[in-house]
C-alpha positions as CSV (number, residue, x, y, z in Angstrom):
1,M,-11.8,6.9,12.8
2,G,-11.1,7.8,9.7
3,G,-13.8,7.0,7.0
4,G,-10.7,5.6,4.5
5,M,-9.1,3.6,7.5
6,M,-7.4,0.4,6.1
7,G,-4.2,-1.3,6.7
8,P,-2.7,-3.7,9.0
9,E,-3.7,-4.2,12.6
10,P,-0.7,-3.2,14.8
11,E,1.0,-6.3,16.9
12,L,2.0,-4.7,20.2
13,T,3.4,-6.3,23.4
14,G,1.4,-6.0,26.5
15,N,3.8,-3.4,27.8
16,A,3.1,-1.2,24.6
17,L,-0.5,-1.6,25.1
18,R,-0.4,-0.5,29.0
19,I,1.8,2.3,27.8
20,L,-0.6,3.7,25.4
21,R,-3.9,3.1,27.5
22,H,-2.2,5.3,30.1
23,R,-0.7,8.1,28.3
24,Y,-1.3,8.2,24.7
25,L,-5.1,7.0,23.8
26,K,-7.8,9.5,23.6
27,R,-10.1,9.9,26.7
28,S,-13.2,11.3,27.4
29,S,-13.6,13.8,30.3
30,E,-14.5,11.0,32.6
31,G,-11.5,9.3,31.9
32,E,-12.9,6.8,29.5
33,I,-10.9,5.4,26.4
34,L,-12.0,6.4,23.2
35,E,-9.7,4.9,20.5
36,T,-7.7,1.7,19.9
37,P,-4.3,1.9,19.1
38,A,-5.0,1.7,15.4
39,E,-7.5,4.2,15.8
40,M,-4.5,6.5,17.4
41,F,-2.1,5.5,14.5
42,W,-5.0,6.8,11.9
43,R,-5.3,9.7,13.6
44,V,-2.2,11.0,13.7
45,A,-1.8,9.9,9.9
46,E,-4.6,11.8,8.9
47,A,-3.8,14.8,10.9
48,V,-0.4,15.0,9.4
49,A,-1.4,14.2,5.8
50,V,-3.5,17.3,5.5
51,A,-0.2,19.1,5.2
52,E,-0.1,17.9,1.3
53,R,-2.7,19.8,0.4
54,L,-0.7,23.2,1.2
55,Y,1.0,22.5,-1.7
56,D,-1.0,20.3,-3.7
57,P,-4.6,21.3,-3.4
58,A,-5.4,18.1,-5.8
59,A,-2.9,15.7,-3.4
60,D,-4.6,12.1,-2.5
61,V,-4.3,12.8,0.9
62,S,-6.0,9.5,2.1
63,A,-3.2,7.7,0.2
64,V,-0.3,9.3,1.9
65,A,-2.5,9.2,5.3
66,A,-2.3,5.3,4.5
67,A,1.0,5.0,3.8
68,F,2.0,6.8,7.0
69,Y,-0.3,4.9,9.2
70,E,1.2,1.3,7.6
71,A,4.7,2.4,8.5
72,M,3.5,3.7,12.1
73,A,1.0,0.3,12.5
74,R,3.9,-2.0,11.3
75,L,5.9,-0.3,14.2
76,E,8.5,0.5,11.0
77,F,8.5,4.4,12.4
78,L,7.2,6.2,15.2
79,P,7.1,10.1,15.8
80,N,7.7,11.5,19.0
81,S,5.2,11.2,21.5
82,P,3.7,15.0,21.6
83,T,2.7,13.8,17.8
84,L,1.6,10.7,19.1
85,I,-0.4,12.0,22.0
86,N,-1.6,15.7,20.4
87,A,-1.9,15.1,16.5
88,G,-5.5,15.2,15.4
89,R,-6.7,16.6,19.3
90,E,-7.4,19.9,20.5
91,L,-3.7,20.9,21.9
92,G,-2.3,20.0,18.5
93,Q,1.5,20.8,19.7
94,L,3.7,18.4,17.9
95,A,7.0,19.0,18.3
96,A,9.2,17.6,21.5
97,C,12.4,19.9,21.6
98,F,12.6,23.5,22.5
99,V,15.4,26.1,23.4
100,L,14.1,29.2,24.6
101,P,16.5,32.6,25.3
102,V,17.5,33.3,28.9
103,E,19.3,37.4,28.9
104,D,20.7,39.1,31.6
105,S,17.4,40.9,32.7
106,I,14.9,40.0,35.2
107,E,12.3,40.6,32.2
108,S,13.9,38.2,30.2
109,I,14.5,35.5,33.1
110,F,10.8,35.7,34.0
111,E,9.7,36.1,29.9
112,A,11.4,32.6,29.6
113,V,10.2,31.3,32.8
114,K,6.6,32.0,31.7
115,N,7.3,30.5,27.9
116,M,8.9,27.2,29.3
117,A,5.4,27.0,31.1
118,L,3.3,27.4,28.1
119,I,5.5,24.9,26.3
120,Q,5.5,22.3,29.1
121,K,1.7,22.6,29.4
122,S,1.6,21.5,25.8
123,G,3.8,18.9,25.7
124,G,7.2,19.8,25.0
125,G,10.7,19.7,26.9
126,T,12.8,23.0,27.0
127,G,16.7,24.0,27.0
128,F,18.3,27.1,28.2
129,S,21.8,28.5,28.3
130,F,22.4,30.3,31.3
131,S,25.9,31.8,30.5
132,R,24.4,35.2,29.6
133,I,23.3,36.2,33.0
134,R,25.9,37.9,35.4
135,P,27.6,36.2,38.1
136,K,26.6,36.2,41.6
137,N,27.8,39.3,43.6
138,D,28.1,41.5,40.5
139,I,27.0,45.2,40.2
140,V,23.4,45.7,39.5
141,H,23.3,49.4,38.3
142,S,19.6,49.9,38.4
143,T,19.1,49.3,41.9
144,R,22.7,49.7,43.4
145,G,22.6,46.0,44.8
146,I,24.5,42.7,44.1
147,A,23.4,40.0,41.5
148,S,22.1,36.7,42.6
149,G,23.6,34.9,39.7
150,P,22.7,32.0,37.1
151,L,21.7,29.2,40.2
152,S,19.6,31.4,42.3
153,F,17.4,32.1,39.1
154,L,17.3,28.4,37.9
155,R,15.8,27.8,41.0
156,V,13.0,29.5,39.8
157,F,12.6,27.6,36.8
158,D,13.0,24.2,38.5
159,V,10.1,25.0,41.0
160,T,8.2,26.3,38.1
161,T,8.2,23.0,36.2
162,D,7.6,21.4,39.4
163,A,3.8,22.9,39.2
164,I,3.5,22.0,35.7
165,K,1.8,18.7,34.5
166,Q,2.8,18.8,30.8
167,G,-0.3,18.2,28.8
168,G,-2.1,16.4,31.4
169,V,0.2,13.4,31.1
170,R,3.9,14.3,30.9
171,R,6.2,15.7,33.6
172,G,8.0,18.6,32.4
173,A,12.0,18.6,31.4
174,N,14.5,20.8,31.1
175,M,18.4,21.0,30.1
176,A,20.6,23.9,32.0
177,V,24.3,24.6,30.0
178,L,26.6,27.0,31.6
179,R,29.7,27.8,29.9
180,V,33.0,27.0,31.6
181,D,34.5,30.2,31.6
182,H,31.5,31.4,33.5
183,P,32.6,33.0,36.4
184,D,29.7,30.6,38.5
185,I,30.8,27.6,37.0
186,L,32.1,25.8,40.0
187,E,29.0,26.5,41.9
188,F,27.2,25.2,38.2
189,I,29.5,21.8,38.3
190,T,28.8,20.8,42.1
191,A,25.1,22.2,42.3
192,K,23.6,18.6,41.9
193,Q,26.0,16.9,44.3
194,Q,23.2,16.9,47.0
195,E,20.7,14.2,45.4
196,G,17.1,15.3,45.0
197,V,18.3,19.2,43.7
198,F,17.0,20.3,40.4
199,S,15.4,17.4,40.0
200,N,13.7,18.6,36.9
201,F,16.9,19.7,35.0
202,N,19.8,18.0,33.1
203,F,22.9,20.0,34.0
204,S,25.8,20.2,31.1
205,V,29.1,22.3,31.0
206,G,29.5,23.9,27.8
207,L,33.2,23.3,27.0
208,T,35.5,24.9,24.3
209,E,37.9,23.6,22.1
210,D,40.4,26.0,23.9
211,F,39.5,24.8,27.4
212,I,40.5,21.1,26.2
213,A,43.5,22.2,24.9
214,Q,44.3,23.9,28.3
215,V,43.5,21.1,30.0
216,R,45.7,19.1,28.4
217,A,48.6,21.4,28.3
218,G,48.0,21.8,32.2
219,S,47.3,25.7,32.2
220,D,45.2,28.4,33.4
221,Y,41.9,29.5,31.6
222,P,39.8,33.0,31.8
223,L,36.5,33.5,33.4
224,I,34.5,36.1,31.3
225,N,32.1,38.2,33.0
226,P,29.3,38.2,30.3
227,R,28.2,41.8,31.4
228,T,31.2,43.2,30.6
229,G,33.0,40.7,28.4
230,G,36.1,41.3,30.6
231,E,38.3,38.6,32.8
232,V,37.5,38.4,36.2
233,R,40.2,36.0,37.1
234,R,41.7,32.3,36.0
235,L,41.6,28.9,37.1
236,P,43.4,25.8,36.5
237,A,41.7,24.3,33.7
238,R,43.1,20.8,34.6
239,K,41.4,21.2,38.1
240,V,38.1,22.6,36.7
241,F,37.7,19.4,34.5
242,D,38.7,17.1,37.3
243,L,36.1,18.9,39.3
244,I,33.7,17.8,36.1
245,V,34.9,14.5,36.3
246,N,34.3,13.8,39.9
247,M,31.1,15.1,40.3
248,A,30.0,12.9,36.8
249,W,31.5,10.0,38.6
250,A,30.0,10.7,42.0
251,G,26.4,11.3,40.6
252,G,26.2,11.3,36.7
253,E,25.6,14.9,36.3
254,P,27.1,17.5,34.9
255,G,27.4,16.2,31.4
256,I,29.6,17.9,28.7
257,V,28.7,19.7,25.7
258,F,31.2,20.7,23.0
259,L,30.2,24.0,21.7
260,D,32.6,24.8,19.0
261,R,32.0,21.2,17.6
262,I,28.1,21.7,17.7
263,N,28.6,25.4,16.1
264,R,30.8,23.9,13.1
265,D,27.7,22.3,12.3
266,N,25.3,25.4,12.5
267,P,23.5,25.5,9.4
268,T,22.3,28.8,9.9
269,P,25.5,30.6,11.7
270,A,23.8,34.0,10.2
271,L,21.1,33.7,12.2
272,G,23.4,33.4,15.5
273,R,25.6,31.1,17.6
274,I,23.9,27.4,19.3
275,E,24.0,27.8,23.3
276,S,22.0,25.1,24.4
277,T,20.3,21.8,23.4
278,N,17.1,20.0,24.2
279,P,16.4,17.9,27.7
280,C,18.5,14.9,26.5
281,G,21.2,16.6,24.7
282,E,20.4,15.3,21.0
283,V,19.1,18.8,19.6
284,P,21.4,21.6,19.5
285,L,19.1,24.6,18.7
286,L,19.1,28.5,18.4
287,P,16.7,30.7,20.7
288,Y,13.1,29.7,20.2
289,E,13.9,27.1,17.7
290,S,11.6,24.1,18.0
291,C,12.2,20.6,16.6
292,N,10.2,17.2,16.0
293,L,11.5,13.9,16.0
294,G,11.0,10.6,15.0
295,S,12.7,7.4,14.8
296,I,13.1,4.4,12.3
297,N,12.8,1.0,14.0
298,L,15.8,-0.8,13.0
299,S,15.0,-4.6,14.3
300,R,12.2,-4.3,11.4
301,M,14.6,-3.2,8.6
302,L,15.3,-7.1,8.3
303,R,15.1,-9.8,5.6
304,E,16.2,-13.3,5.6
305,G,18.8,-13.7,3.4
306,A,20.8,-17.0,1.6
307,G,23.3,-16.7,5.0
308,G,20.5,-15.4,7.6
309,P,19.3,-12.4,8.0
310,E,20.5,-9.1,6.4
311,V,19.6,-5.5,6.4
312,D,16.9,-4.6,4.1
313,W,18.5,-1.7,2.7
314,E,15.3,-1.2,0.3
315,R,12.8,-1.2,2.9
316,L,15.1,1.1,5.2
317,G,15.6,3.7,2.2
318,R,11.7,3.5,1.8
319,T,11.0,4.2,5.2
320,V,13.3,7.0,5.5
321,R,12.2,9.0,2.3
322,L,8.7,8.4,3.7
323,A,9.5,9.7,7.1
324,V,11.3,12.7,6.0
325,R,8.0,13.7,4.3
326,F,5.9,12.8,7.6
327,L,8.2,14.9,10.1
328,D,8.0,18.1,7.0
329,N,4.3,17.8,7.3
330,V,4.2,18.0,11.1
331,I,6.0,21.3,10.9
332,D,3.1,22.9,8.9
333,V,0.1,21.1,10.9
334,N,1.9,22.1,14.3
335,R,0.1,24.4,16.5
336,Y,3.1,26.5,18.3
337,P,2.9,27.6,21.5
338,L,4.6,31.2,20.8
339,P,4.4,33.0,17.5
340,E,8.6,33.6,18.0
341,I,9.0,29.7,18.0
342,E,6.8,29.6,15.0
343,E,8.8,31.7,12.9
344,M,11.8,30.2,13.7
345,S,10.6,26.6,13.2
346,K,9.1,27.2,9.9
347,G,12.0,29.7,9.1
348,N,14.5,26.7,9.4
349,R,12.7,23.8,9.2
350,K,14.5,21.6,11.3
351,I,13.7,18.0,11.5
352,G,15.3,15.1,13.5
353,L,15.2,11.6,11.8
354,G,16.8,8.9,14.1
355,V,16.5,4.9,14.9
356,M,15.9,2.8,17.7
357,G,16.3,-0.8,18.0
358,F,19.9,-0.9,16.7
359,A,21.0,-3.2,19.5
360,E,18.6,-6.0,18.5
361,L,19.4,-5.6,15.1
362,L,22.9,-6.2,15.9
363,L,21.9,-9.6,17.7
364,R,19.8,-11.0,15.0
365,L,23.0,-10.0,12.5
366,R,24.8,-11.9,15.4
367,V,27.4,-8.6,15.5
368,P,28.4,-7.7,19.1
369,Y,27.8,-4.5,19.9
370,A,31.4,-3.8,21.4
371,S,33.4,-4.7,17.9
372,S,34.6,-3.0,15.0
373,E,31.9,-4.6,13.1
374,G,29.4,-3.1,15.4
375,T,30.5,0.3,14.8
376,T,31.2,-0.2,11.1
377,M,27.9,-1.3,10.6
378,A,26.4,1.9,12.7
379,E,28.4,4.0,10.0
380,R,27.1,1.9,7.4
381,L,23.4,2.2,8.6
382,M,23.8,5.9,9.6
383,A,25.8,7.3,6.3
384,F,22.7,5.3,4.2
385,I,19.9,7.1,6.2
386,S,21.7,10.3,5.9
387,R,22.1,10.1,2.2
388,E,18.4,8.8,1.6
389,A,17.1,11.9,4.2
390,R,19.0,14.3,2.1
391,A,17.5,12.8,-1.1
392,A,13.7,13.3,0.5
393,S,14.9,16.5,1.8
394,L,16.1,17.7,-1.8
395,Q,12.4,16.2,-3.4
396,L,10.7,18.3,-1.1
397,A,12.4,21.7,-1.8
398,E,11.9,21.0,-5.7
399,E,7.8,20.4,-4.7
400,R,7.4,22.8,-1.9
401,G,10.4,25.4,-2.1
402,T,13.4,25.4,0.4
403,F,13.2,26.4,3.8
404,P,13.0,30.3,4.2
405,N,16.1,31.0,5.6
406,W,18.0,29.1,3.0
407,G,19.8,32.0,1.7
408,R,21.5,32.6,5.0
409,S,22.6,29.6,5.0
410,I,25.7,27.2,4.9
411,Y,23.9,25.4,1.7
412,A,22.8,28.8,-0.1
413,G,23.9,28.4,-3.5
414,K,24.6,24.5,-3.2
415,E,22.0,22.2,-2.0
416,K,18.4,22.8,-2.0
417,L,17.1,21.5,1.0
418,R,14.0,21.7,2.5
419,N,15.3,21.3,5.8
420,A,18.0,22.8,7.8
421,T,18.8,19.7,9.7
422,L,17.7,16.2,9.0
423,T,19.0,13.7,11.4
424,T,19.1,12.9,15.3
425,I,19.5,9.9,17.4
426,A,17.3,10.5,20.3
427,P,16.8,8.2,23.4
428,T,13.4,7.1,22.5
429,G,12.5,6.0,25.9
430,S,8.8,5.8,25.4
431,I,8.4,4.9,21.7
432,S,10.7,2.3,21.8
433,L,8.7,0.2,24.6
434,I,5.8,1.0,22.3
435,A,7.7,-0.4,19.3
436,G,8.9,-3.3,21.4
437,T,12.8,-2.9,20.8
438,T,15.9,-1.6,22.3
439,S,16.2,2.1,22.8
440,G,17.7,4.3,20.6
441,I,21.4,3.1,19.9
442,E,22.1,1.7,23.2
443,P,22.8,-2.0,24.0
444,L,20.9,-4.2,26.3
445,F,20.4,-3.0,29.9
446,A,20.1,-6.7,31.1
447,L,19.1,-10.0,29.7
448,A,16.4,-10.8,32.5
449,Y,14.5,-8.4,34.7
450,A,12.2,-9.0,37.5
451,R,8.7,-7.9,36.8
452,H,6.1,-7.6,39.8
453,V,2.6,-9.1,38.5
454,V,-0.9,-8.6,40.1
455,G,-0.7,-10.2,43.5
456,G,2.6,-9.4,44.4
457,E,4.2,-12.2,42.4
458,E,7.4,-11.8,40.6
459,L,8.2,-13.0,37.5
460,T,11.7,-13.3,35.4
461,E,11.6,-12.0,31.9
462,V,14.3,-13.1,30.2
463,H,15.5,-11.6,26.8
464,P,13.7,-13.7,24.1
465,L,16.7,-13.9,21.7
466,F,18.8,-15.2,24.3
467,L,16.4,-17.5,25.4
468,E,16.6,-18.9,21.8
469,V,19.9,-19.0,21.5
470,A,20.1,-20.8,24.6
471,K,17.5,-23.8,23.9
472,K,19.2,-24.0,20.7
473,R,22.7,-24.3,21.8
474,G,21.9,-26.6,24.6
475,F,22.8,-24.5,27.6
476,Y,19.4,-24.0,29.0
477,S,19.0,-24.7,32.7
478,S,16.8,-23.6,35.5
479,E,20.6,-22.5,37.0
480,L,20.7,-20.3,34.1
481,L,17.7,-18.4,34.9
482,R,18.4,-18.1,38.6
483,H,21.8,-16.9,37.4
484,L,20.3,-14.3,35.3
485,A,18.0,-13.1,37.9
486,A,20.4,-12.5,40.3
487,K,22.7,-11.0,38.2
488,G,21.0,-9.6,35.0
489,N,24.0,-11.1,32.6
490,A,25.8,-14.1,31.5
491,E,28.7,-12.8,33.2
492,G,30.9,-15.8,35.1
493,L,28.6,-18.3,33.6
494,E,31.0,-21.3,32.3
495,A,27.7,-23.2,30.4
496,V,27.4,-20.0,28.4
497,P,29.9,-20.3,25.3
498,E,32.5,-17.0,24.8
499,D,30.8,-16.1,21.5
500,V,27.1,-16.2,23.2
501,R,28.7,-13.8,26.2
502,R,30.3,-11.5,23.7
503,L,27.1,-11.5,21.4
504,F,24.7,-10.7,24.2
505,A,26.7,-8.2,26.3
506,T,24.9,-5.7,28.5
507,A,25.8,-2.3,29.2
508,L,27.8,-2.5,32.1
509,E,29.8,-5.3,30.4
510,I,30.6,-3.1,27.8
511,A,34.3,-1.0,28.1
512,P,33.1,2.8,28.4
513,L,35.8,3.5,25.3
514,W,33.3,0.8,23.2
515,H,30.5,2.8,24.2
516,V,31.9,6.4,23.2
517,R,33.0,4.7,20.0
518,M,29.6,3.7,19.2
519,Q,28.2,7.6,19.6
520,A,31.0,8.8,17.4
521,A,30.4,6.4,14.8
522,F,26.7,7.6,14.5
523,Q,27.8,11.4,15.1
524,R,29.6,11.4,12.1
525,Y,26.5,10.7,9.7
526,T,24.5,13.0,11.9
527,D,23.3,16.6,11.6
528,N,22.4,17.2,14.9
529,A,23.7,15.4,18.0
530,V,23.6,11.9,19.4
531,A,22.2,11.1,23.0
532,K,23.3,8.3,24.3
533,T,24.6,7.3,28.0
534,V,28.0,6.0,28.8
535,N,27.6,3.2,31.4
536,L,30.3,2.9,33.6
537,R,30.6,-0.2,36.8
538,Q,30.0,0.7,40.0
539,E,33.8,0.0,41.0
540,A,34.9,2.2,37.8
541,G,37.3,5.1,39.1
542,P,37.1,8.8,38.0
543,E,40.1,8.2,35.7
544,E,37.9,6.1,33.2
545,V,35.1,8.9,33.3
546,K,38.2,11.5,32.6
547,E,39.1,9.0,29.6
548,V,35.7,8.7,28.1
549,F,35.4,12.8,28.4
550,L,38.7,13.0,26.6
551,L,37.9,10.1,24.1
552,A,34.8,11.5,23.2
553,A,36.4,15.3,22.5
554,E,38.9,13.5,20.3
555,L,36.2,11.5,18.0
556,G,34.0,14.6,17.6
557,C,30.9,13.8,19.8
558,K,29.0,16.7,20.2
559,G,28.4,16.0,23.9
560,V,28.6,13.1,26.5
561,T,26.8,11.8,29.7
562,V,28.1,9.1,32.0
563,Y,26.5,7.0,34.6
564,R,28.3,5.0,37.2
565,D,26.0,2.1,38.4
566,R,24.3,2.6,41.6
567,S,26.6,5.9,42.0
568,R,23.0,7.6,43.2
569,R,21.3,6.3,46.4
570,I,18.0,5.8,44.8
571,Q,18.4,4.0,41.3
572,V,15.3,2.8,39.5
573,L,16.7,0.2,36.9
574,E,18.8,-2.6,38.4
575,A,20.8,-5.3,36.4
576,G,19.7,-8.3,38.6
577,T,18.7,-8.6,42.5
578,E,22.2,-9.0,44.1
579,G,23.8,-6.3,45.8
580,L,20.7,-3.5,45.5
581,R,21.0,-1.0,47.4
582,P,19.5,0.9,49.6
583,T,17.8,-1.7,51.5
584,W,14.7,-0.8,53.4
585,E,16.5,-0.8,56.4
586,E,19.6,1.4,55.3
587,V,16.9,3.6,54.1
588,G,15.3,4.5,57.1
589,S,11.9,5.6,58.7
590,E,12.0,8.6,56.7
591,F,11.3,6.8,53.9
592,R,8.2,5.2,52.4
593,R,8.6,1.9,50.3
594,Q,6.5,2.4,47.4
595,R,5.6,0.1,44.3
596,F,3.9,1.7,41.1
597,S,3.7,1.7,37.3
598,C,5.3,4.8,35.9
599,P,2.5,7.2,34.9
600,E,4.5,7.9,31.7
601,C,5.6,4.8,30.0
602,G,4.1,1.9,32.1
603,V,7.3,0.3,33.3
604,D,7.3,-1.3,36.8
605,L,9.0,0.7,39.2
606,E,9.3,-0.2,43.1
607,Y,11.3,2.3,45.4
608,A,12.0,3.6,48.4
609,G,13.5,7.4,48.3
610,R,12.4,11.2,48.3
611,C,12.6,11.0,44.6
612,V,13.3,8.9,41.8
613,T,13.6,9.0,37.8
614,C,12.3,6.4,35.7
615,P,15.4,5.2,33.4
616,S,13.1,4.5,30.6
617,C,11.2,8.1,29.8
618,G,12.7,10.3,32.2
619,Y,9.3,10.5,34.6
620,S,10.2,12.1,38.1
621,K,8.3,11.5,41.3
622,C,8.9,12.5,44.9
623,L,7.2,10.8,47.6
624,I,7.7,13.6,50.3
């Protein structure tokens, strides 16, 4: 514990404490927990505040550490998990997001595999573009053989990730991007149709604006051999697009990223084009770049006004400015896994400040998520955060200088910024559970969850705000609880007023196009990208997926991911208990039923299947 430790004790939920004890708090070699949550926040605050002395030997590090601690302890701001886990400890790797280059040679490919292993061992996630690798059956001049193509090498990355336990506490996660004009694109699009294959990777197809135009026009487009730059053959754009749509409808992958849109916002085009993102898609990065993230808990940015709860803009601005300083400091105190990553990261000084608790903020403001008022509030909030973050970066540049590559950036001769990028919307799976709020910018997934407790008893947990409204407005009943436990939402309950059903609409009740509009609203004021899942009902058709993809392109999103409820055979998170599948009988004897707490985030999981992924934090487990 730091000598100058003072400030509020964090008020944490039972789930938050379970997560922290399992994964974040420092332990002895025998596994004994050595710190409290408050001491963890102080460990992080003090380690990050030390960077102040690099720029001002007389800096009051204790005062800065106290401000950092208070923001975290009050759950107003939390950095990404690697910072919470590793700051002030021997490993010292604090960034979450990395992109590594994969060139068209055996040496480059296996150098990338080695570097991926080092990054994942230290707690980071990695993204790759496999678009530069020559296609399957192409010529290999050095051996007079034929090439095996990107997918064969992707398997090597996947198996390697399987063998690595990140920092002893975190499973590896990867993003694989392949351009839509790569000759092996059809194999890539269909690679994950068998469940459990490439389970350590998210797949995204890199789309170009030319391709989208050819889809709309119904024309053919060329496939280009990356080795020669020559056209191999042509494919009907609509047929390829429909294949992407149908695969995403069938199992949630591949997602899509809009490469031209991403590169229009590339702050350092002189250093190269961006070809890939981190595993969840919210941080497009150049090769060897890393980015550290943090999120503001919007549910804490409220005050009681004359007409009820309202946004506390002053507190939000203060928190944004402090968070930018925190994340900029992280760049300096971080221990990088590779010298190339340290050079690029310190050269561009990218940070990714985002939000969590947005859905909870809307609920408290009595603003429906799927409404023009909801998207207007999203734009207003993110525009404000962007302005405040920019002002903080300008101030830091005056104190500490611009990022070293500023002279080769789009800001040269204009804005003297400390950081090449400032804002990102991350999924915040684990840190939103610690903060006790809704994740990222996602709507409520359900109004009630079945939770297993000691002794096998099952309890129904109802969202506290919904419970409060139900009691206040007189429609609380045992029948309501039974319905919520079975369905997960208030759909079809006549006793629940229409305005309440609209306000508390869950992810699957919200029309898919509203999901996209909300993502686009945040993207307008976000430097990097926005992580968001567009949820679809089980009965949704491929046409709805197509509409989502085309609207995302039209509204300026940088990528989009869809997931149709129960489209995978094994699904951990279910809204309600009716109609669950597969049943244990349907699964058959080759599977074993298991119940356990997710070792990443502590969420209770029960499933039968070969492999599953925790919906809160992305942890994957295979039984056989």
